[in-house]
C-alpha positions as CSV (number, residue, x, y, z in Angstrom):
1,X,96.7,125.7,136.1
2,X,97.1,128.8,133.9
3,X,94.8,129.4,131.0
4,X,96.0,129.1,127.4
5,X,95.5,132.2,125.2
6,X,92.7,131.7,122.9
7,X,91.0,133.4,119.9
8,X,87.8,133.8,122.2
9,X,89.6,136.7,124.2
10,X,91.8,138.0,121.3
11,X,92.5,141.6,120.7
12,X,93.2,143.7,117.6
13,X,95.8,146.4,117.9
14,X,96.6,149.1,115.3
15,X,100.0,150.2,115.9
16,X,102.6,152.5,114.4
17,X,106.2,151.5,114.6
18,X,109.3,153.6,114.2
19,X,110.6,152.4,110.8
20,X,114.0,151.3,112.3
21,X,115.4,147.7,112.6
22,X,114.2,145.9,115.6
23,X,111.1,147.7,116.6
24,X,108.8,145.1,115.4
25,X,111.0,142.5,117.1
26,X,110.9,144.2,120.5
27,X,107.1,144.5,120.2
28,X,106.8,140.6,119.6
29,X,109.1,139.9,122.3
30,X,107.4,142.1,124.8
31,X,104.0,140.6,124.0
32,X,105.3,137.0,124.1
33,X,106.9,137.8,127.7
34,X,103.4,139.1,128.9
35,X,101.9,135.9,127.7
36,X,100.2,137.0,124.6
37,X,100.3,134.9,121.3
38,X,100.4,137.0,118.2
39,X,98.2,135.3,115.7
40,X,98.4,137.6,112.6
41,X,99.5,140.7,111.3
42,X,96.7,141.8,108.9
43,X,97.9,145.3,107.6
44,X,101.1,146.9,106.8
45,X,101.8,150.3,105.4
46,X,105.3,152.1,105.5
47,X,105.1,155.8,105.6
48,X,108.6,157.3,105.7
49,X,109.9,157.0,109.1
50,X,106.9,155.1,110.4
51,X,105.4,151.6,109.7
52,X,101.5,151.0,110.4
53,X,100.5,147.5,111.1
54,X,97.2,145.8,112.5
55,X,98.0,143.1,114.7
56,X,95.9,140.1,116.1
57,X,96.8,138.8,119.8
58,X,95.3,135.9,121.6
59,X,95.0,136.5,125.2
60,X,94.0,134.3,128.2
61,X,91.0,136.5,129.2
62,X,89.6,140.1,129.3
63,X,92.0,141.4,132.0
64,X,95.0,139.8,130.3
65,X,93.9,141.5,126.9
66,X,93.9,144.9,128.6
67,X,97.3,144.1,130.1
68,X,98.7,143.4,126.7
69,X,97.6,146.8,125.5
70,X,99.3,148.4,128.3
71,X,102.4,146.6,127.6
72,X,102.3,147.7,124.0
73,X,101.6,151.5,125.0
74,X,104.7,151.3,127.3
75,X,107.2,150.3,124.3
76,X,109.7,152.8,122.8
77,X,109.0,153.4,119.4
78,X,105.7,151.9,119.5
79,X,102.3,154.0,119.5
80,X,99.1,152.2,119.8
81,X,96.6,154.0,117.6
82,X,93.6,151.8,118.5
83,X,92.6,148.7,119.9
84,X,89.6,146.4,120.1
85,X,88.0,143.1,121.4
86,X,87.9,141.0,118.1
87,X,85.1,138.9,119.6
88,X,83.0,141.6,120.2
89,X,83.8,143.3,117.0
90,X,82.6,140.3,114.9
91,X,79.2,140.4,116.7
92,X,78.5,144.2,116.1
93,X,75.2,144.6,114.3
94,X,74.7,140.6,114.6
95,X,76.2,137.7,112.8
96,X,73.3,137.1,110.2
97,X,71.0,138.9,107.7
98,X,68.2,138.0,105.4
99,X,68.9,138.2,101.7
100,X,66.5,137.8,98.5
101,X,66.7,134.7,96.3
102,X,65.1,136.5,93.4
103,X,65.5,140.0,91.8
104,X,62.8,142.7,91.7
105,X,64.4,144.8,88.8
106,X,61.0,145.6,86.9
107,X,57.3,145.6,87.0
108,X,57.2,141.9,85.5
109,X,59.5,140.7,88.4
110,X,57.2,142.4,90.9
111,X,54.0,141.0,89.3
112,X,55.3,137.5,90.1
113,X,57.0,137.9,93.3
114,X,54.3,140.0,94.7
115,X,50.8,141.2,93.6
116,X,49.1,140.2,91.7
117,X,50.9,136.9,90.7
118,X,51.6,135.9,94.3
119,X,47.8,135.3,95.0
120,X,48.0,132.3,92.9
121,X,50.5,130.8,95.0
122,X,48.7,131.7,98.0
123,X,45.7,129.9,96.9
124,X,47.6,126.8,95.7
125,X,48.9,126.4,99.4
126,X,45.2,127.2,100.6
127,X,44.1,124.2,98.6
128,X,47.0,121.9,99.6
129,X,48.7,123.2,102.7
130,X,51.6,120.9,102.1
131,X,52.7,122.9,99.0
132,X,54.0,125.4,101.8
133,X,57.0,123.1,101.9
134,X,57.5,123.5,98.1
135,X,56.6,127.2,97.6
136,X,57.8,129.2,100.8
137,X,60.9,129.4,103.1
138,X,59.3,126.6,105.2
139,X,61.2,123.9,102.8
140,X,64.7,125.1,104.3
141,X,64.2,127.1,107.4
142,X,64.4,126.2,111.0
143,X,63.5,128.3,113.8
144,X,66.1,128.2,116.7
145,X,64.2,128.6,120.0
146,X,65.5,129.5,123.5
147,X,64.3,131.0,126.6
148,X,67.8,131.8,127.8
149,X,67.6,129.7,130.9
150,X,70.6,127.3,130.1
151,X,73.0,129.1,127.7
152,X,76.2,127.4,127.2
153,X,77.9,127.3,130.7
154,X,76.3,130.7,131.7
155,X,73.0,129.6,133.2
156,X,69.9,131.5,133.2
157,X,70.8,134.8,131.4
158,X,67.9,135.8,129.6
159,X,66.4,135.8,125.9
160,X,68.3,138.9,125.0
161,X,71.6,137.7,126.3
162,X,71.0,134.4,124.3
163,X,70.6,136.0,121.1
164,X,74.4,135.9,120.0
165,X,74.4,132.1,120.7
166,X,71.4,131.7,118.7
167,X,72.7,133.9,115.8
168,X,75.8,131.8,115.9
169,X,73.6,128.6,115.5
170,X,72.0,130.1,112.4
171,X,75.5,131.1,110.9
172,X,76.4,127.3,111.5
173,X,73.4,126.0,109.9
174,X,73.9,128.0,106.7
175,X,77.7,127.7,106.5
176,X,77.7,123.8,106.7
177,X,74.4,122.6,105.5
178,X,72.7,125.6,103.5
179,X,69.9,125.5,106.0
180,X,68.3,128.9,106.8
181,X,68.1,129.2,110.8
182,X,66.3,132.2,112.5
183,X,66.8,132.9,116.2
184,X,63.6,133.1,118.4
185,X,64.2,133.9,121.7
186,X,61.3,134.1,124.0
187,X,60.5,136.3,127.0
188,X,59.0,133.4,129.1
189,X,60.2,130.6,131.2
190,X,56.8,128.8,131.4
191,X,56.9,125.5,129.3
192,X,53.2,125.8,128.6
193,X,53.8,129.4,127.0
194,X,56.8,128.2,124.9
195,X,55.0,125.3,123.8
196,X,52.0,127.6,122.7
197,X,54.1,130.2,121.1
198,X,56.3,127.6,119.2
199,X,53.0,126.1,118.0
200,X,51.8,129.5,116.8
201,X,54.8,130.3,114.9
202,X,55.3,126.7,113.6
203,X,53.6,127.6,110.0
204,X,56.5,129.5,109.0
205,X,59.2,126.9,109.6
206,X,60.1,123.5,108.3
207,X,61.8,122.4,111.6
208,X,62.2,123.5,115.2
209,X,65.7,123.4,116.9
210,X,65.2,124.0,120.6
211,X,68.2,125.4,122.2
212,X,69.7,126.2,125.7
213,X,66.4,125.5,127.7
214,X,67.0,124.4,131.1
215,X,66.1,120.7,132.4
216,X,63.5,119.6,133.2
217,X,61.5,121.9,131.3
218,X,63.2,121.2,128.0
219,X,62.0,117.6,128.0
220,X,58.3,118.5,128.6
221,X,58.7,121.0,125.9
222,X,60.2,118.8,123.2
223,X,58.0,115.9,124.1
224,X,54.8,118.0,123.7
225,X,55.9,119.7,120.5
226,X,56.8,116.4,118.8
227,X,53.2,115.2,119.6
228,X,51.7,118.3,118.3
229,X,53.7,119.3,115.2
230,X,54.2,117.6,112.0
231,X,57.7,119.1,111.4
232,X,60.9,117.9,112.9
233,X,61.6,119.1,116.6
234,X,64.9,118.6,117.9
235,X,66.5,119.7,121.1
236,X,70.2,120.0,120.2
237,X,71.5,120.2,123.9
238,X,70.2,116.9,124.4
239,X,70.3,115.0,120.9
240,X,73.3,117.0,119.1
241,X,75.4,116.3,122.0
242,X,74.4,112.5,122.5
243,X,74.9,112.0,118.7
244,X,78.5,113.3,118.5
245,X,79.3,111.6,121.8
246,X,78.1,108.2,120.5
247,X,80.3,108.8,117.2
248,X,83.4,109.7,119.3
249,X,83.0,106.5,121.5
250,X,82.4,104.4,118.3
251,X,85.8,105.2,117.1
252,X,87.4,105.2,120.5
253,X,86.5,101.8,120.9
254,X,88.1,100.7,117.7
255,X,91.5,101.8,119.2
256,X,91.1,99.9,122.3
257,X,89.4,96.8,120.8
258,X,86.3,96.8,123.1
259,X,82.8,96.2,122.4
260,X,79.9,98.6,123.6
261,X,78.4,95.8,125.7
262,X,81.6,95.1,127.6
263,X,82.0,98.6,128.7
264,X,80.9,100.2,132.1
265,X,80.0,103.9,131.5
266,X,79.7,106.7,134.2
267,X,78.1,109.9,133.2
268,X,78.5,113.0,135.2
269,X,75.7,115.5,134.9
270,X,72.1,114.5,134.7
271,X,70.7,117.5,132.9
272,X,69.5,117.6,129.2
273,X,73.0,116.3,127.8
274,X,73.6,113.7,130.2
275,X,70.3,112.0,130.0
276,X,70.2,112.0,126.3
277,X,73.7,110.6,126.2
278,X,72.6,107.8,128.5
279,X,69.6,107.1,126.3
280,X,71.4,106.9,123.0
281,X,74.2,104.7,124.7
282,X,71.4,102.4,125.9
283,X,69.9,102.0,122.6
284,X,73.4,101.6,121.1
285,X,73.9,98.6,123.4
286,X,76.3,99.7,125.9
287,X,76.7,97.8,129.1
288,X,76.4,99.1,132.5
289,X,75.4,102.9,132.7
290,X,75.6,104.7,136.0
291,X,74.5,108.5,136.1
292,X,75.7,111.0,138.7
293,X,74.2,114.3,139.7
294,X,75.0,116.8,142.5
295,X,73.6,114.4,145.0
296,X,75.4,111.3,143.8
297,X,74.7,108.2,141.8
298,X,71.2,107.9,140.3
299,X,69.4,104.5,141.1
300,X,65.8,103.4,141.2
301,X,64.2,104.7,144.5
302,X,66.7,107.6,145.3
303,X,65.4,110.9,146.4
304,X,65.5,114.2,144.6
305,X,64.7,112.8,141.5
306,X,62.8,114.7,138.9
307,X,60.6,112.9,136.3
308,X,63.3,112.7,133.6
309,X,65.9,111.3,136.1
310,X,63.3,108.8,137.3
311,X,63.0,107.4,134.0
312,X,66.8,107.2,133.8
313,X,67.0,105.4,137.0
314,X,64.6,103.0,135.9
315,X,66.4,102.0,132.9
316,X,70.1,102.1,134.0
317,X,72.3,101.1,137.0
318,X,70.7,97.7,137.6
319,X,73.0,97.0,140.5
320,X,71.6,100.4,142.2
321,X,75.4,101.3,142.8
322,X,75.2,104.2,145.3
323,X,77.9,106.9,146.1
324,X,79.9,109.8,144.8
325,X,81.0,110.2,141.3
326,X,84.5,109.0,142.7
327,X,82.8,105.8,144.4
328,X,81.3,104.8,141.0
329,X,84.3,105.6,138.9
330,X,85.9,102.5,140.1
331,X,86.2,99.8,137.6
332,X,84.6,101.8,134.9
333,X,85.7,101.7,131.4
334,X,84.4,105.3,130.2
335,X,83.9,108.6,131.8
336,X,81.6,111.0,130.2
337,X,81.4,114.4,131.7
338,X,78.6,117.2,131.1
339,X,78.6,118.9,134.3
340,X,81.1,121.1,136.0
341,X,84.9,121.9,135.9
342,X,87.6,120.1,137.9
343,X,85.3,117.5,139.4
344,X,88.0,114.7,139.1
345,X,91.7,114.3,139.0
346,X,94.3,111.8,138.1
347,X,93.7,109.6,141.1
348,X,90.1,109.2,140.0
349,X,91.3,108.0,136.7
350,X,93.7,105.3,138.2
351,X,90.6,103.8,140.0
352,X,89.1,103.0,136.4
353,X,90.3,100.3,134.2
354,X,93.8,100.6,132.7
355,X,93.6,103.1,129.7
356,X,90.1,104.4,130.1
357,X,88.1,106.6,127.6
358,X,87.6,110.0,129.0
359,X,85.2,112.5,127.5
360,X,85.3,115.6,129.7
361,X,83.0,118.0,128.0
362,X,82.1,120.6,130.5
363,X,82.6,124.1,129.0
364,X,84.5,126.3,129.1
365,X,86.5,124.2,131.6
366,X,86.5,120.3,131.5
367,X,85.9,118.1,134.6
368,X,89.6,117.1,134.2
369,X,92.1,118.7,131.8
370,X,93.9,116.8,129.1
371,X,97.2,117.5,130.9
372,X,96.0,116.0,134.0
373,X,94.8,112.8,132.2
374,X,97.9,112.6,129.9
375,X,99.5,108.9,130.2
376,X,96.4,107.7,132.0
377,X,93.5,107.8,129.3
378,X,93.6,105.8,126.2
379,X,91.4,108.5,124.6
380,X,90.8,112.1,125.8
381,X,87.9,114.4,124.4
382,X,86.6,117.6,125.6
383,X,84.1,120.4,124.4
384,X,87.0,122.8,123.6
385,X,88.4,123.7,120.4
386,X,91.9,124.0,121.6
387,X,92.5,120.4,122.4
388,X,92.0,117.4,120.3
389,X,88.8,115.4,119.9
390,X,86.4,118.4,120.1
391,X,82.7,116.7,120.9
392,X,81.0,119.7,119.1
393,X,77.2,119.7,118.0
394,X,78.1,121.4,114.8
395,X,79.1,118.0,113.6
396,X,75.4,116.7,113.9
397,X,72.7,119.4,113.8
398,X,73.4,121.0,110.3
399,X,73.5,117.7,108.6
400,X,70.5,116.2,110.5
401,X,68.2,118.9,109.5
402,X,69.6,118.9,105.9
403,X,68.9,115.3,105.7
404,X,65.3,115.7,107.2
405,X,64.5,118.6,104.8
406,X,65.7,116.7,101.8
407,X,63.2,114.0,102.3
408,X,60.3,115.8,103.8
409,X,60.6,114.3,107.2
410,X,58.0,115.1,109.6
411,X,60.1,114.0,112.5
412,X,63.4,112.8,113.7
413,X,63.6,109.4,114.8
414,X,66.0,107.4,117.0
415,X,67.2,105.6,114.1
416,X,68.0,108.8,112.4
417,X,70.1,110.1,115.2
418,X,72.0,106.8,115.5
419,X,72.7,107.0,111.8
420,X,74.1,110.3,112.0
421,X,76.5,109.2,114.8
422,X,77.6,106.2,112.7
423,X,78.1,108.8,109.6
424,X,80.2,111.2,111.7
425,X,82.3,108.4,112.8
426,X,82.8,107.1,109.4
427,X,84.2,110.1,108.1
428,X,87.3,109.5,110.2
429,X,89.3,106.7,108.0
430,X,90.1,103.7,110.1
431,X,93.7,104.1,108.9
432,X,93.9,107.7,110.3
433,X,92.5,106.8,113.7
434,X,94.6,107.9,116.6
435,X,93.8,108.8,120.3
436,X,94.0,112.4,119.2
437,X,91.7,112.0,116.3
438,X,88.5,110.0,116.9
439,X,86.1,112.6,115.6
440,X,86.2,114.8,112.4
441,X,87.2,118.3,112.5
442,X,84.3,120.7,112.8
443,X,85.6,122.4,109.8
444,X,85.5,119.1,107.5
445,X,82.9,120.1,105.0
446,X,82.4,116.5,104.0
447,X,80.5,115.6,107.5
448,X,77.3,117.4,107.1
449,X,76.5,115.9,103.6
450,X,77.4,112.5,104.7
451,X,75.2,112.9,107.8
452,X,72.4,114.4,105.7
453,X,72.5,111.3,103.4
454,X,72.5,108.8,106.4
455,X,69.6,110.8,108.1
456,X,67.5,111.0,104.9
457,X,68.0,107.3,104.2
458,X,67.1,106.4,107.9
459,X,63.9,108.6,107.6
460,X,62.7,106.9,104.6
461,X,63.3,103.4,106.2
462,X,61.3,104.4,109.2
463,X,58.4,105.8,107.2
464,X,59.1,109.4,108.7
465,X,58.5,111.3,105.5
466,X,55.3,113.2,104.3
467,X,56.1,112.5,100.6
């Protein structure tokens, strides 16, 4: 199945056109016939016999982008002055920077912001360390920590290569919740070294967002840091995904008039996200839960289970269903995929109950594409932005940390996660619910404040606040 042109592979073209009727039209037709999608024309300058334009074009992949440039270069009356990969260009020099919150215009400002006045603030914190949350960036700053071992769908690519993702995370924290995030990519895969490093840098930060750390090490790292630190520790690949998945399922069940306890759920993928999704659905009262990994279904007593999967096996699949993903899908109400591309097809959906819910969230390519599920699934969701119902963690993590910071939470409890899921679901008015709209847009700026308020309230109820 051919890929759809997307902004992720878009190119920019600066071209000069002969200033005669039809030149621009011929250019547009040629690009369209070559499979490109013109997304915008951001510049226009007429200079006598020629016209200069800057054109943004979506391509299917890198090779297709280069092909579109070649097409433009062969057109009569069109000169390609320059072209660039738009995704790489926005990453040039990084995506974030540090800015001051106060000015230093004269000696008076300097005396307060730095020496000698700053010494008074230092000693106030020395006398009462909790004041660091009030008088330093700790109040609003989260460390985004990764070892680069499980980056997106790319796998173990190392700490340097993980940096663009962590920078992007910081960008989203600031954009949607006003939280200052800073990427910390560590040159070690040793869980003990990661734990020790995070412990040592923790005095600077008000929270720790673990990101793209492979299972099962991620479980040990998070659990240990939660025990040792008095600030929120949150592994987004686990809990962010789980929170948004629960939100989407909450609204999906309203459309098919089913209750969680009556649903049988199959989860493909027993890594960080799959295990966390299983746990949050179990806590939310969902019925039968069956996890599947590369060996097959997970059940108590099966071989090749790490400690995290053993916990899952002991708390799910009570009938010890064995077999492949296709075997355990029979009669299931809900499929959740956080695994790999193209694992199931339309024939597998027909084994499920009529009108099942399908959340195929593998990135960049889902376990089954929406086109293949069309007419079979009551609700279809993916992890992609170019299909309806994107299950995107940005709906969760900015508001969760915003809410935690607002009330001085020292941890993030299970109740806070569930509250976040319900808040996300509630931002979609029930009158607006459709099979193509069960989660809000990632650009809906009402989501993070709603999540923050719900999380803050849950933190207070749980007694998870320091003041």
